[in-house]
C-alpha positions in Angstrom: -29.8 -59.4 46.9 -27.5 -58.0 44.1 -29.2 -56.3 41.2 -29.4 -58.3 37.9 -27.1 -57.2 35.2 -28.3 -56.3 31.7 -26.9 -59.4 29.9 -27.7 -62.0 32.5 -28.3 -65.4 30.8 -26.6 -64.4 27.6 -23.8 -66.7 26.5 -21.0 -65.7 24.3 -18.6 -68.0 22.5 -15.4 -66.0 22.2 -12.9 -67.1 19.6 -11.0 -63.8 19.7 -7.4 -63.2 20.7 -4.8 -60.5 21.3 -6.6 -57.2 22.0 -9.5 -56.0 19.8 -11.8 -59.0 20.1 -11.0 -59.7 23.8 -11.7 -56.0 24.5 -15.2 -56.3 23.1 -16.0 -59.5 25.1 -14.5 -58.0 28.3 -17.3 -55.4 28.3 -20.0 -57.8 27.4 -18.9 -59.8 30.5 -19.0 -56.7 32.7 -22.6 -56.3 31.5 -23.4 -59.8 32.8 -22.9 -62.1 29.8 -21.3 -65.5 30.3 -18.1 -65.3 28.2 -16.5 -68.6 27.2 -13.1 -68.0 25.7 -11.9 -70.7 23.4 -8.2 -71.1 23.7 -5.4 -73.4 22.6 -2.0 -73.0 24.4 0.0 -73.2 21.2 -1.8 -70.3 19.6 -2.8 -67.7 22.2 -0.4 -64.8 21.4 -2.1 -62.6 24.0 -0.8 -64.8 26.8 2.9 -65.1 25.7 5.5 -63.6 25.6 4.6 -61.1 28.2 6.5 -58.0 29.4 3.8 -57.4 31.9 4.5 -60.3 34.2 5.5 -59.0 37.7 9.2 -59.1 38.4 10.4 -62.2 40.0 7.4 -64.3 38.8 7.7 -67.1 36.3 6.6 -66.2 32.8 4.0 -68.7 31.7 0.5 -68.8 30.1 -1.2 -67.5 33.3 1.1 -64.6 34.3 0.6 -61.9 31.8 -0.7 -58.7 33.4 -1.9 -57.3 30.1 -3.9 -60.5 29.4 -5.4 -60.3 32.9 -6.6 -56.7 32.3 -8.0 -57.5 28.9 -9.8 -60.8 29.8 -11.5 -60.3 33.1 -15.1 -61.5 33.4 -14.5 -64.7 31.2 -14.2 -68.4 31.5 -11.6 -70.4 29.6 -12.2 -73.6 27.6 -9.0 -75.1 26.2 -10.1 -77.0 23.0 -8.5 -78.0 19.8 -11.3 -77.0 17.4 -9.3 -78.2 14.4 -9.7 -81.8 15.5 -12.9 -83.7 14.6 -13.7 -84.2 18.3 -13.0 -80.6 19.1 -15.2 -79.4 16.2 -18.1 -81.5 17.4 -17.8 -80.1 21.0 -17.6 -76.5 19.9 -20.7 -76.9 17.7 -22.5 -78.4 20.7 -21.5 -75.3 22.7 -22.6 -72.9 20.0 -26.0 -74.6 19.9 -26.7 -73.4 23.5 -25.2 -70.0 23.0 -26.4 -66.6 21.8 -23.4 -64.8 20.3 -20.2 -65.8 18.6 -17.3 -63.3 18.3 -14.1 -63.8 16.4 -11.4 -61.5 15.2 -9.4 -63.6 12.8 -8.8 -62.7 9.1 -11.8 -63.5 6.9 -10.9 -67.1 5.9 -9.8 -68.6 9.2 -13.1 -69.8 10.7 -14.4 -70.8 7.3 -11.5 -73.2 7.0 -12.3 -74.6 10.4 -15.9 -75.3 9.4 -17.2 -72.6 11.7 -18.3 -69.9 9.2 -21.6 -68.1 9.6 -23.6 -70.3 7.1 -22.4 -73.5 8.9 -23.3 -72.2 12.3 -26.8 -71.2 11.2 -27.5 -74.9 10.6 -26.7 -75.4 14.3 -28.3 -72.3 15.8 -30.4 -70.4 13.2 -30.7 -67.3 15.4 -27.0 -67.0 16.3 -25.5 -63.5 16.4 -22.2 -63.9 14.7 -19.7 -60.9 15.0 -16.6 -60.9 12.8 -14.0 -58.3 13.7 -11.3 -58.8 11.0 -8.9 -56.2 9.8 -10.4 -55.6 6.4 -13.8 -57.2 6.7 -15.2 -60.3 4.9 -15.9 -58.6 1.5 -14.0 -56.5 -1.0 -10.8 -57.0 -2.9 -8.5 -56.9 0.2 -10.6 -58.9 2.6 -8.0 -61.6 3.1 -5.4 -59.0 4.2 -4.2 -59.4 7.8 -3.7 -56.4 10.1 -2.7 -55.3 13.5 -3.8 -52.2 15.4 -1.0 -49.9 14.2 -1.4 -51.2 10.7 -5.1 -50.4 10.6 -4.1 -46.9 12.0 -1.8 -46.3 9.1 -4.2 -47.3 6.3 -7.1 -45.4 7.9 -5.3 -42.1 7.5 -4.5 -41.4 11.2 -0.8 -42.1 11.0 -0.5 -39.6 8.1 -1.9 -36.8 10.2 0.4 -37.4 13.2 3.9 -36.1 13.8 5.8 -32.8 13.5 5.8 -30.4 10.5 8.4 -31.3 7.9 9.0 -34.7 9.4 7.7 -38.2 8.4 4.4 -39.4 10.0 5.0 -40.5 13.5 2.1 -42.9 14.4 0.6 -43.2 17.8 2.2 -44.8 20.8 -0.5 -47.2 21.7 -2.7 -49.4 19.5 -5.8 -47.3 19.8 -7.4 -49.1 16.9 -7.6 -52.3 18.9 -9.4 -50.6 21.8 -11.6 -48.6 19.4 -12.4 -51.8 17.4 -13.2 -53.6 20.6 -15.8 -51.0 21.6 -17.3 -51.1 18.1 -17.4 -54.9 18.5 -19.3 -54.7 21.7 -21.8 -52.3 20.1 -22.2 -54.6 17.1 -22.9 -57.6 19.4 -25.5 -55.6 21.4 -27.2 -54.4 18.2 -27.4 -57.9 16.8 -28.8 -59.2 20.1 -31.4 -56.5 20.2 -32.5 -57.4 16.6 -32.7 -61.1 17.5 -34.8 -60.4 20.5 -37.2 -58.3 18.4 -37.4 -60.6 15.3 -36.2 -64.0 16.4 -33.5 -63.8 13.6 -29.8 -63.8 14.0 -27.3 -62.2 11.6 -23.7 -62.0 10.6 -22.2 -58.6 11.6 -19.1 -57.9 9.5 -17.0 -55.3 11.2 -13.7 -54.1 9.7 -11.1 -52.7 12.1 -9.6 -50.6 9.4 -12.9 -49.1 8.3 -13.9 -48.5 12.0 -10.9 -46.3 12.4 -11.6 -44.1 9.4 -14.2 -41.9 11.1 -11.6 -41.0 13.7 -10.0 -38.7 11.2 -12.6 -36.0 12.0 -12.2 -32.7 10.2 -9.6 -34.1 7.8 -12.5 -35.6 5.8 -14.0 -32.1 5.5 -10.7 -30.6 4.5 -10.7 -32.9 1.4 -14.5 -33.1 0.6 -15.3 -29.4 1.3 -12.0 -27.5 0.7 -10.6 -29.8 -2.0 -7.2 -30.2 -0.3 -5.3 -32.9 1.4 -4.6 -32.6 5.1 -1.0 -31.8 5.9 0.9 -30.7 9.0 1.7 -27.0 8.5 2.2 -26.5 12.2 2.6 -28.4 15.4 -0.3 -30.7 16.2 -3.3 -28.8 17.6 -4.6 -29.9 21.0 -3.4 -29.9 24.6 0.3 -30.1 23.9 3.0 -27.8 25.1 5.8 -26.3 23.0 8.0 -29.0 21.6 11.5 -28.9 23.1 14.3 -28.0 20.8 12.1 -26.2 18.2 11.6 -22.5 17.7 8.7 -20.7 19.4 6.2 -19.8 16.6 2.7 -18.5 16.9 1.2 -21.4 14.8 2.1 -24.2 17.2 -1.3 -24.0 18.9 -3.3 -23.8 15.7 -5.8 -21.1 14.9 -8.5 -22.1 17.5 -8.5 -20.3 20.9 -6.0 -19.0 23.3 -4.9 -19.7 25.9 -5.0 -23.4 25.0 -2.0 -25.2 26.1 -0.3 -27.5 28.6 1.8 -25.4 31.1 4.5 -26.5 33.5 3.6 -26.5 37.2 5.5 -26.6 40.5 8.0 -28.1 41.1 8.7 -28.4 37.4 9.4 -32.2 37.1 8.7 -34.5 34.2 5.1 -35.0 35.3 4.2 -31.5 36.4 1.9 -30.1 33.9 -1.6 -28.6 33.7 -3.8 -27.9 30.7 -5.7 -24.6 30.6 -8.2 -23.7 27.9 -10.2 -20.5 27.6 -12.9 -20.7 24.8 -14.3 -17.2 25.3 -13.2 -13.7 26.5 -15.3 -14.2 29.7 -13.3 -17.3 30.5 -10.0 -15.4 29.9 -11.1 -12.7 32.3 -12.0 -15.4 34.9 -8.5 -16.9 34.5 -6.9 -13.4 34.9 -8.8 -13.1 38.2 -7.5 -16.5 39.3 -4.0 -15.3 38.6 -4.7 -12.2 40.7 -5.3 -9.8 37.8 -1.7 -9.0 37.0 -1.1 -5.8 35.1 0.0 -7.6 32.0 -3.3 -9.5 31.7 -5.2 -6.1 31.2 -3.1 -5.3 28.1 -5.6 -4.6 25.2 -3.7 -7.0 22.9 -4.9 -9.9 25.2 -8.5 -8.7 25.4 -9.9 -10.7 22.5 -9.4 -14.2 21.1 -7.9 -12.9 17.9 -5.4 -10.7 19.9 -4.5 -13.6 22.2 -3.9 -15.9 19.1 -1.7 -13.2 17.5 0.4 -13.0 20.7 0.1 -16.5 22.1 3.9 -17.0 22.5 4.0 -14.0 24.9 0.7 -15.0 26.5 1.9 -18.6 27.2 5.2 -17.4 28.6 3.5 -15.2 31.1 0.8 -17.7 32.1 3.5 -20.4 32.7 5.4 -18.0 35.0 2.3 -18.1 37.2 1.5 -21.8 36.8 5.1 -22.7 38.0 4.1 -21.3 41.4 1.4 -23.9 42.0 1.1 -27.7 42.0 -1.0 -29.1 39.2 -3.9 -30.3 41.4 -4.1 -27.0 43.4 -4.0 -25.1 40.1 -6.8 -27.2 38.7 -9.0 -26.7 41.7 -8.5 -22.9 41.7 -9.3 -22.7 38.0 -12.3 -25.0 38.1 -13.8 -23.1 41.1 -13.8 -19.9 38.9 -15.2 -21.6 35.8 -11.9 -22.0 33.9 -11.3 -25.3 32.1 -8.2 -26.7 33.5 -7.1 -30.3 34.2 -3.8 -31.9 35.4 -1.7 -34.0 33.0 -1.8 -37.4 34.7 0.5 -40.3 34.5 -0.6 -43.9 35.0 0.2 -43.6 38.7 -1.8 -40.4 39.0 -4.8 -42.0 37.5 -4.7 -45.2 39.4 -3.6 -44.0 42.8 -4.3 -40.2 43.1 -7.3 -39.2 41.1 -10.3 -38.7 43.5 -12.9 -38.7 40.7 -11.7 -42.0 39.3 -11.5 -43.4 42.8 -15.1 -42.3 43.6 -16.4 -44.0 40.4 -14.5 -47.2 41.1 -12.5 -47.1 37.9 -9.6 -49.2 39.2 -10.6 -52.0 41.5 -8.3 -54.6 43.1 -9.0 -58.1 42.0 -7.3 -61.3 43.2 -5.9 -63.6 40.6 -4.8 -67.2 41.3 -1.4 -66.7 39.6 -0.7 -63.0 39.7 -2.0 -62.1 43.2 -4.1 -59.0 43.8 -3.7 -56.1 41.3 -5.9 -53.3 40.2 -7.7 -53.7 36.9 -9.9 -51.3 34.9 -13.6 -51.4 35.7 -16.5 -50.4 33.5 -16.1 -46.7 32.5 -19.9 -46.1 32.9 -22.5 -46.4 35.6 -25.9 -48.0 35.0 -28.5 -47.2 37.7 -30.6 -50.4 37.4 -28.3 -53.0 35.8 -24.8 -52.4 37.2 -21.7 -53.2 35.1 -18.6 -54.3 36.9 -15.7 -56.8 36.9 -16.9 -59.9 38.7 -14.0 -62.3 38.0 -10.3 -62.2 37.2 -9.0 -63.3 33.8 -9.2 -67.1 33.6 -6.1 -69.3 33.7 -5.9 -71.2 30.5 -8.4 -74.0 30.3 -9.5 -73.3 33.9 -13.2 -73.9 33.2 -12.8 -76.9 30.8 -14.3 -79.4 33.2 -17.1 -77.1 34.3 -18.1 -76.5 30.6 -17.6 -80.0 29.2 -19.3 -81.8 32.1 -21.6 -79.2 33.7 -22.9 -77.3 30.6 -22.6 -79.8 27.8 -23.3 -83.0 29.7 -20.3 -85.0 28.8 -19.1 -87.6 31.4 -16.0 -87.3 33.5 -14.5 -90.2 31.5 -15.1 -88.1 28.4 -13.2 -85.3 30.0 -10.3 -87.5 30.9 -10.2 -89.1 27.4 -10.1 -85.6 25.9 -7.0 -84.7 27.9 -5.4 -88.0 26.9 -6.0 -87.7 23.2 -5.1 -84.0 22.8 -8.6 -82.6 22.4 -8.4 -80.4 25.6 -4.6 -80.0 25.9 -1.6 -80.9 23.8 -0.4 -84.3 24.7 3.3 -83.3 24.9 2.7 -80.1 27.0 2.8 -80.4 30.8 -0.4 -79.7 32.6 -1.0 -77.1 35.3 -1.8 -78.3 38.8 -5.5 -77.1 38.5 -5.9 -79.2 35.4 -4.6 -82.3 37.2 -7.1 -81.5 40.0 -9.8 -81.2 37.5 -9.2 -84.8 36.3 -9.2 -86.3 39.8 
């Protein structure tokens, strides 16, 4: 018999869309909660348009690969909540639920008649999580945002990029994923409080404010040193020398050396390995892995300060050795000797070739009625007693409308048919999918 999951019998009404909110409810679903996603085909930007529909497949509301990865473990109820009948139905659903999550700007659900105060009249102990860009209080609370916008105002964009050049920003909308994890944490905290006290609460999370702590030491640079963070050198971290720029000793930052990404055999676009030595003993271990070449015993490389002062020469000599090995063999040799080294991995490397991710079941194939079988991300943590895992693919839009309306809320089949006819469950002018027609038979 399968082990129970931590959030069994917890029901979440999910008004969220695009990425941040759906990312939060995705993980609550992996922990066992029943996630009922409220959708309307004219509004769900996360489903269309999609550049992640497999080639040769029709682009429609059910064929976005990105939506599938973001919305596993959920059910879909298509419902026009801005109609009187739809509003009555959604309130009836909230009355038998535990958590409401939404990530609209601060005024949207208020206008729909679904603000926290109104829902408390229906379900006094409801846990209501708002995940707006600017929060529900303060001068700018009505502002609308997007992940990269929140990144800019939080200070992260300012810190990125090359010296002497404008801020570059980040390639992916990390603020959406970070905001989603914070959202899941907020929901769990509210649920714990309710279970202890019997009282619900409104949790007002701001995506922009949630990204501010990610600035790290930049805060101390201002509050302690009294100076604004700038980019005097190339970004510190696991990054190789930037092509087309002069080799200078500050491109690693004054931390430790070696601390870089080095090219590996056969020298292709994806052939890199990161090596870091935090202490002299680790450097000596790396020298042994390299076969103790004569240059590695030079006194100028014996200490961290010496290696920092000569890191251009140091990196050139290390890379001459790394180019003789593939990145995975190099990683194994270094790790066996206690040297911190890891391959730089592409998406294909992570999904198909990483033995550790495979062992932990990070990418599991899951069949989808429209997309076929593809791998999606599993929970990135392991619970020994209450497992977390993907149990169902992302829903096709409105796939569970009949199950929820008739099975959970007790409406009749005639009510279901009438709701489709009058535009409550689907726009009257939009063609229905085959599974919806089957639902009405």
